[in-house]
DRENDREN-845608 format. One record per residue (C-alpha): x, y, z; residue number from 1. Coordinates in pm, 1 decimal. Example, Ala and Ser with C-alpha at 12.3 -4.5 7.8 and 13.67 -1.06 7.14 Angstrom:
<atoms>
ATOM          X          Y          Z   num
ATOM     1230.0     -450.0      780.0     1
ATOM     1367.0     -106.0      714.0     2
</atoms>
This chain:
<atoms>
ATOM          X          Y          Z   num
ATOM     8726.3    10733.5     7101.0     1
ATOM     8570.3    10846.5     7427.1     2
ATOM     8223.0    10770.4     7293.3     3
ATOM     8329.5    10416.3     7201.4     4
ATOM     8470.8    10367.3     7552.4     5
ATOM     8151.6    10492.8     7714.9     6
ATOM     7934.7    10267.5     7496.8     7
ATOM     8148.1     9958.8     7567.5     8
ATOM     8163.7    10036.1     7940.8     9
ATOM     7790.6    10093.9     7961.4    10
ATOM     7720.7     9775.8     7766.3    11
ATOM     7932.5     9564.8     8003.9    12
ATOM     7800.7     9710.9     8328.9    13
ATOM     7455.2     9556.4     8297.5    14
ATOM     7540.5     9191.7     8224.7    15
ATOM     7818.3     9199.4     8485.3    16
ATOM     7603.4     9352.6     8757.4    17
ATOM     7297.3     9144.7     8668.9    18
ATOM     7486.1     8818.1     8629.4    19
ATOM     7685.9     8877.4     8945.2    20
ATOM     7378.0     8965.7     9150.1    21
ATOM     7182.8     8660.1     9036.9    22
ATOM     7480.4     8434.1     9108.3    23
ATOM     7514.5     8579.9     9457.6    24
ATOM     7139.9     8548.1     9514.5    25
ATOM     7159.1     8177.4     9433.3    26
ATOM     6936.4     8182.9     9126.3    27
ATOM     6828.2     7828.1     9040.0    28
ATOM     6949.1     7883.7     8684.3    29
ATOM     7305.2     7956.7     8797.9    30
ATOM     7303.6     7689.9     9069.6    31
ATOM     7208.9     7435.3     8803.9    32
ATOM     7463.5     7576.1     8558.9    33
ATOM     7750.3     7545.7     8806.5    34
ATOM     7637.3     7190.6     8885.6    35
ATOM     7641.5     7106.0     8514.6    36
ATOM     7987.0     7265.6     8485.1    37
ATOM     8095.7     7042.8     8774.9    38
ATOM     8207.8     7345.1     8974.9    39
ATOM     8144.5     7389.0     9347.7    40
ATOM     7879.1     7636.2     9455.7    41
ATOM     8133.7     7847.9     9643.4    42
ATOM     8289.0     7917.1     9302.6    43
ATOM     7952.7     8060.2     9190.8    44
ATOM     7972.7     8304.7     9481.2    45
ATOM     8332.0     8398.1     9395.2    46
ATOM     8238.6     8445.5     9029.2    47
ATOM     7939.0     8661.0     9122.0    48
ATOM     8156.5     8873.5     9348.4    49
ATOM     8417.9     8921.3     9075.3    50
ATOM     8144.0     9025.5     8832.7    51
ATOM     7999.4     9279.3     9077.4    52
ATOM     8347.5     9419.4     9146.1    53
ATOM     8407.6     9443.1     8770.3    54
ATOM     8080.7     9632.0     8720.3    55
ATOM     8167.8     9869.0     9005.0    56
ATOM     8511.1     9920.8     8848.8    57
ATOM     8347.3    10010.5     8518.4    58
ATOM     8125.8    10267.4     8690.5    59
ATOM     8419.9    10415.7     8883.2    60
ATOM     8619.4    10438.8     8559.7    61
ATOM     8381.7    10705.6     8427.0    62
ATOM     8555.7    10938.2     8675.1    63
ATOM     8886.1    10755.8     8720.9    64
ATOM     8986.1    10622.0     8376.7    65
ATOM     9287.6    10432.9     8513.5    66
ATOM     9049.7    10183.4     8676.7    67
ATOM     8909.6    10084.3     8336.9    68
ATOM     9204.3     9863.1     8239.4    69
ATOM     9183.3     9660.1     8559.3    70
ATOM     8806.5     9618.8     8540.9    71
ATOM     8830.8     9514.2     8175.6    72
ATOM     9107.3     9264.3     8246.1    73
ATOM     8912.7     9112.8     8535.6    74
ATOM     8596.7     9079.9     8329.3    75
ATOM     8778.6     8940.5     8023.6    76
ATOM     8962.3     8683.7     8235.3    77
ATOM     8648.8     8576.3     8422.1    78
ATOM     8444.5     8534.7     8106.3    79
ATOM     8726.0     8352.9     7925.0    80
ATOM     8742.0     8104.2     8213.0    81
ATOM     8364.5     8061.4     8174.5    82
ATOM     8414.2     7974.1     7806.6    83
ATOM     8679.8     7718.7     7900.8    84
ATOM     8454.1     7571.5     8170.6    85
ATOM     8178.3     7508.2     7914.3    86
ATOM     8419.1     7336.6     7676.9    87
ATOM     8576.8     7136.2     7960.2    88
ATOM     8248.8     6956.7     8026.6    89
ATOM     8169.7     6932.1     7654.7    90
ATOM     7863.4     7157.4     7658.2    91
ATOM     7732.0     7253.4     7317.8    92
ATOM     7935.3     7545.2     7180.0    93
ATOM     7627.3     7768.8     7183.6    94
ATOM     7626.4     7763.8     7564.6    95
ATOM     7962.5     7941.4     7566.3    96
ATOM     7861.2     8213.5     7319.2    97
ATOM     7739.9     8472.2     7576.2    98
ATOM     8060.6     8442.0     7779.3    99
ATOM     8271.1     8453.6     7463.7   100
ATOM     8088.9     8764.3     7342.4   101
ATOM     8143.4     8943.3     7674.5   102
ATOM     8509.9     8837.4     7668.2   103
ATOM     8551.5     8992.7     7324.2   104
ATOM     8374.9     9314.5     7426.3   105
ATOM     8596.7     9341.6     7735.3   106
ATOM     8908.6     9286.7     7524.0   107
ATOM     8785.7     9552.1     7279.1   108
ATOM     8736.8     9787.8     7573.5   109
ATOM     9095.1     9728.8     7687.5   110
ATOM     9232.8     9782.6     7336.1   111
ATOM     9028.5    10098.0     7273.4   112
ATOM     9141.6    10236.1     7611.3   113
ATOM     9505.4    10175.7     7513.7   114
ATOM     9460.3    10354.5     7180.4   115
ATOM     9264.3    10648.9     7324.0   116
</atoms>
């Protein structure tokens, strides 16, 4: 089970850190996305910060496994809200697929951690 945890953690670190950093940097892609989601730009900054904190939590959890649950919950919740935001403005379902996939991986991480 430890190998599965490490793989899931490692997989989530990169999209969380990368997505969070580009949101905080004000990438045109994310600025436009938050405009199309009809969300204020300060929410982009909050979301980016939560993603960076989640990625840091995943890294810390290599040494402190008790942090893993909280990081996973934060990531799963954030990405689930992203899925809902896409559906709220009636974006095509395919635009929510990346966030849905990350939500499912984060939930799997939480479940595997509970079983391990």
